[in-house]
C-alpha positions in Angstrom: 0.0 -0.1 0.1 1.3 3.5 -1.0 2.0 5.9 1.7 -0.4 9.0 2.0 1.3 12.1 0.8 0.4 15.9 0.9 -2.9 16.7 2.5 -3.8 13.1 2.5 -1.2 12.7 5.3 -2.6 12.6 8.7 0.2 15.0 10.3 0.0 17.5 7.3 0.2 21.0 8.2 0.5 22.5 4.8 -1.9 22.4 1.9 -1.4 22.8 -1.8 -2.2 26.5 -1.7 0.2 27.2 1.3 2.9 25.2 -0.5 2.5 27.4 -3.5 2.3 30.6 -1.6 5.5 29.7 0.5 7.4 28.9 -2.7 6.3 32.2 -4.2 7.2 34.1 -1.1 10.6 32.7 -0.8 11.3 33.0 -4.6 10.9 36.8 -4.1 13.8 36.9 -1.6 11.9 38.8 0.8 11.0 35.9 3.0 13.6 33.7 4.8 12.8 30.0 5.4 12.9 30.7 9.2 10.1 33.4 8.7 8.1 31.1 6.5 8.3 28.3 8.8 7.1 30.4 11.8 4.2 31.8 9.5 3.0 28.4 8.6 3.7 26.6 11.9 6.3 24.0 10.6 9.9 23.3 11.4 12.8 25.1 9.7 13.8 21.7 8.0 10.2 21.1 6.8 10.0 24.5 5.3 13.5 24.0 3.7 12.3 20.8 2.2 9.3 22.4 0.7 11.0 25.2 -0.9 13.7 23.1 -2.2 11.2 20.7 -3.6 12.2 17.7 -1.6 8.8 17.2 -0.2 5.4 18.3 -1.9 7.1 17.3 -5.1 3.7 16.7 -6.9 3.0 20.5 -6.3 3.8 22.7 -9.4 
C-alpha cells in the first residue's frame, strides 16, 4: 500500500495552496525559510524541504 502524501497525510500542516504561496514568497527573496516556517507553523527543516522541492514534489 502506498503512503499517503500531501494533504492526505494525517500529520500534514501544509496544503497545496500554502505550499505554492510559501514557494512564491521565498522566490521573491523577501522571506527567509525561518520566517516562512514560523508563519506556517512548521519546522525550519520542513520548510526548507518544501522550498527545495524535496517534499510536496507533486505541487507545481
